[in-house]
N, C-alpha and C positions, 0 to 999 in steps of 0.2 A: 722154102725158109730152114735157118734155122735151129735148134734149142741150143739152150744154156742150163747146165746140170751143181746143184746147188748140196752139198754133201755136205753134214752137222758133224762136226768130231770136235765142238768144243766142250764136252761133255768132263768126268771123272772114274774113275775107279773105284768113288769113298764103296756104293753099295756094294760093286760085285768082290768089296775086299782085294782088290789088286793095287801094289804101291805106283803103277802108272795109267795113263789113261787105258778106260777098258777097252775100247780101236783098236790100242795096239798089241794089245794081246795076239796070241796068238791061232789061230782056225788051221786046221791039217797043214799046216808049216808055213803060213805067210798070215801077216797084218790083221785081225777081222775088218777094217775100210781096205783094202784093197780087195777082197769081194766083190766092195758099192763101186771104188773106182772102176775095176773092170767091167764090171754091167754098164756100169755111165757111159765106157771110153766104148765100148763093142757097141753101140747104139750109130744110124747111119748120118746120123748128121747133126752131130755133137759140136759146133764150134764153140763155147767155153767150157772149162767145169771149176770152180770157185770150191778152197775145200775150206772152211771153214774152224778154226783152233782156238785150242790156250795160247795165248801170248809161250806160254813156256814150255810150253810143247812143237813148237815151231819143227824147231832142227828136228826134233823126232820123231815130227810124222812127213815131214820131208822127205828124209832119210830113209824113209820106212817106206816111201811109195816110187820114190825114183826108181829101184830095180825094173818095177815092173810097165814102165810107164810106154819104153821102146821107143820112140822115134816125138812123143804125143808131151803135153805141158798139162800143166798146173795151175795153176792162180790157189795162193797163198794166203787165207786175209786173217786177222784177230778177230774174233767172236765179241761179244758185248756179255754179259753179266747174265741175261737173259738169253732163250730161244728166242724170244722176236728178235731184239738188238742181234743175238747172228744174223739173223735171218737180213734183216734190213742193212748190215753189214755187205754181207754179203749180193744184196741187191745194186746197193748202189757204188758195185766193182760193175757190171753187169750193165748199168743204165744209160751207159754211153750206143750202146753194143743197140740196147733194145729201142731210144729213142732215135737210132737210124732206120731200125727196122731190117737187121743182120737178123735177129734172136724172137722169132714169134712164139714160143711156148719156154717155159724155166717151170726147172722138172726138181722139189725139194725132197732129200732125204737123210734119212740118220746116218747117222754111219755107225753105230750101233746095231742097226737091222740088216746083217751080210746076207742073209738069205732069201732076197726081196726077189735075188734071177731077171737075169732078160726080158721073158714073158713080159710078165710084170711090166716094167721100167716101159716095156712098147707098149703095153696097153693102155696104161695112164698121158705117154704122149700122144695116140692116134689120139682119143678119147677128146683132150684137152680141143686138139687144134679143130676136131668137128662142132666140139657144145661149147667148150669156154675153158673150165673144168675136169677135173675127173681126179680121184683118192682111192684109193683099196680100201672095200669092206669084207671083217669078215664074221658072222653072227656070232651070239656072247650069247650064251647059254648058264646058266645056273645061276642067276640073279633075282634080287626079290627086291621089292621100292620101300618104301620108306614105315608102310603101311602090312612090310612081310606079304605079301600077294606078290606075284611071279609078274617079271617084265617081258613089257610085250615081246610075242618073240620078234617081230619084225625091227626092233632093235640092235646095231649092229654094232661092233670096235672100228675107229676109223686108222690104220696104217699110213706106213710112206710106202713108195716116194709118193711124194705128191707133185700133177701137172696145169697150170694153168698157163693161159696167155698171156706172153709177160707183156706188156703194156695194160691188161689190168689188175696183175699182180705186184707192176712197180708203183701203178696208182694208189693200191692201196694202199701201201708200207709210207709211202710219202704223207697219206690223209692222216692215217693210223701217227705217224711221227707228231703230227701237224697237233692232234687233238693229248698227244701220252696213250695213244692205247693200247696196249701187250694182245694180243691172240693166243689162245695157248698152242697151236697150231699156221699153216699157214690157209687152211681151209678156213679157219675163224678169220684170222684177215682179210681174210677176202669177201667175203660172205656178210663180212660188218659194213665194207665199205664202194662194194660194186655187186652191181645185177646181172651174176652171173650164173647159168645152169652147169650143174655141178656133176658129172656121174658117176656112177655110185661102180666102180670095178670091181671085179672076186677081186680079194684076196685072199691069203692061206696063212692056218694054224702056223707054218715052218717060217711062213717070217716074223720070226720073234725077234724078240729086243732084246740085248747083252746086258741088263742089269744084276742079273741079285750071282751068286756062285753059279749055282745048279745049270743058270744060262748056259755059261761058257760048255760044258760038259756033255747037255743037250743040243748045244750048235752042231757040237762035232759028231753026233751022233745023227744029228739029220742031214747033216753036210754032204753031198757030191762028194770025191773021192777030190776033186781041187776044184780052185774057184775059178 
């Protein structure tokens, strides 16, 4: 069976203080987005890679990733006003392959998380095939509840990439479209509409999301010498 990957790159650089989309900022000589593209294409069974972008960024994203694709291809699709809408746009592109049984797992990742690393991508794909879905989780510390008491130590922070069996994630997003429901991430939508077991895969503090100016500098420090 084959995997389809969706990389969400339809955000902006507003909070990071950049004049361009933050996924186009340089990280050790290549755009932030390229780190995730290379990890995705390194998976052994990828059939399709879909990049979801803002319409105004399409040309810039295509130019940024093209030198790093070799003989591989990506499909660039315009995103929506929300993360959920962008995910739905990508799934509509993938629907024919999913319905034909050519794709059995869909992975969704934030393009602003460049340091996820290939082992984490492989882990979520493997777990999704085994149980139905997989999300990276890291311990969350230093939180207090509304009563100012400590939060249960079992609370975790959810990252991406998130992987799910393809038919389940497509069915969930179609049902959500009918209801007008929008989830905060892929797992929220799947959980709302499908009875799927989801494995918690060990994430990493290195898998940070580039959101603020200091995140770019931190990613530089934490990243290896090249993607």
